[in-house]
Residue, then its C-alpha position, 0 to 999 in steps of 0.5 A: x607918061x610921055x613928053x610930046x613934041x610941041x608944034x611951032x607956028x605957023x603949023x596948020x593944026x594951030x590955026x584949026x578949030x579943035x573937035x569936041x571930046x565925045x567921051x572922057x575915057x582912058x585915052x583922054x585921061x592919058x592925053x591930059x597926063x602927057x600934056x601936063x608932063x610936056x608942059x612942065x618939061x617945056x616949061x610952061x603954065x598952059x598947053x592945049x591939045x592942038x599944040x601937040x598936034x591933037x585936034x581935041x578940045x583939051x587944055x591943061x594949066x598950072x599957074x602955081x607960083x614957083x615954090x608952091x605945090x603944083x595946082x594942075x587943071x585938066x579941062x576937057x571941052x572948056x567954054x567961057x561962060x562970062x568974062x569981065x568988062x575990066x581989061x588986064x594987059x599982060x605980057x604973054x608968050x606961048x610954047x608954040x611961039x618960043x622966045x616971042x612975047x608981047x603985051x595982050x589985053x584980055x578980060x581980067x576975070x572969067x568963068x569957065x565950064x569944063x569936064x574934069x578927067x572923070x567926065x564931071x562938069x565943073x565951073x571955075x571963076x578965075x582972075x589974074x594969071x589963071x584967067x589969062x591962061x584959061x583964055x589963052x588956051x581956049x583961044x588955041x582950041x579955036x585956032x587963035x594964037x596970042x599974036x592974033x590979038x595984036x595989030x597986023x604990023x606987030x603980028x607980022x614983025x613977031x612972026x618974021x622974028x620967029x621964022x628967022x629964029x627957027x631957020x637958025x636952029x640946028x636940025x635937032x628934033x628937041x630944039x625944033x619942037x620945044x621952047 
């Protein structure tokens, strides 16, 4: 396993729609393991392949509470089957926008279909943090960042803050790619 460099916005890969995975093979399984290691190292609760500069429809998540055993999900070609009409507003952050947070309103629950690491189709109904995380990571696969859900004024303010913050960092490779 390996910790992969995490892209920082406004990297162009983060704004592109990721390609579907054609076959769940050892390369994809290794990618999910490396992504989980990267996510845990950051630390974060979700990571999409475009965030590590791989334009594939692959996400990993682990929304276990602190002190609980890890509950990792590896989702290949995830697709939302439905979302609830009830909204949920939560503060979101992103490993590709370090130290940037904002309240985002999303559906409170969702149902997702995906392929697991064995290539088997799975479905999962989620609510709360897990539902938010699934929607956030699927957004990444479509080239959408959480700040894209905000007003233009708020988004521009946060992106200027990120640019200023990144310009002030020392040219240390780890500091420039990890949250």
